[in-house]
N, C-alpha and C positions, 0 to 999 in steps of 0.2 A: 216806345213801341205802341202801336195802335191798339185800341180796345179789341178789335177783331183778332189781331195776332195774339194778344194776351189770352183771349178766350180759347182760341184754337190750340195754343200751346198747353193751356191748363187741361183741356179736354183730352189731348193726346197723352199727357202724363197720367191723368186719371184712368184712362183706358189701359195703359201699359201696367200701371201699378195695381189696379183694382178690377179690371175687366175679366172676362172669361179667358181662362188659360189652363194649362196643365199644372203649372206651379202655383202653390197657395199664395193668395194675395199678401199675407204677412211676409213671406219670403221675398216676393218681388219688391215690396216696400223696403225691406232691409237692404236689398241690392241697390235700389234707387238711392237710399241714404248712405250706402256703403258702411253700414253699422249693423252689428248682430246678424251677419249673414250666416246661414247654416254652414257648418264646418266643411261639408263636401264641396261647397262652392266658394268658400271664403278667399282662397288664394287667387282663383281665377277672377272673381268679381273685383277684388282689390286691384289686380293688374289692369283690368278693363277700365276702372275708374281713374287710376293714376298714370298708367303707361300703356294705353290701348295698342299702340304701335308695336309693343313688345310681346303681345300675346302670340303664342305659337301653337302648333298642332299638339305638342306635348302638354301644354296647359289644359287644352280641351280634353285630351286623353286622360289626364289625371283626374279631372272632374268626372268623366265617365267611369273611370275605375273606382272612384269614391261612391258610385251609385246613382249619379244623375243621368237622366235620359237626355237625348239630344234636344228634345223639345224644352226641357227644363233649362239646359245650358243656354239655349238661344234666348228664351224668355228672360232669364236672369241677366245675361250679358247685355241685351238690348235695354232692359230697364236700368241697369247700372250705367250704361253709356248716356242714357237720357238724364239720369240724375246728375252725372258729372257735367254734362252740357248745360243743364239748368243752373247748377252752381256757378259755372264760369260765366254764363250770360248774366245772371243776377249780379255778380261781382262787377262785370264790365259796365252794366247799366248804372250801378251805384257809383262807380268811378266817374262816369260821364255826368251824372246828376251832381256829384260833389264838385266837379270841375266847373260846371256852369251855374251852380247855385249862387256864388258871389256875383257873377255878372248879371244874373236875373234880379238880384236884390238891388244892385246899383242902378239898373235901368228903371226900377219901379218908382 
């Protein structure tokens, strides 16, 4: 990944997790990490991180019924999705690096 892409990805993550928002930054960071998420959002955020394609209107309604605003649900869900995407990208890049590391050593 280019340095520019890495910087832009890092800036986007920082803004989502720590920037101005309705939801407190520690809650957004918890959603990003999918750890210690506030109880009202825990089930929804775990589903977003693990099985986003299975999220239903009922999941969102349950989070609203637990006291979350629509803005908070959106912010937490987006941050959780970014966290999962980051974990998957990092794993993929590590696998590529591991696969090509022996070839790079042999050609050196």
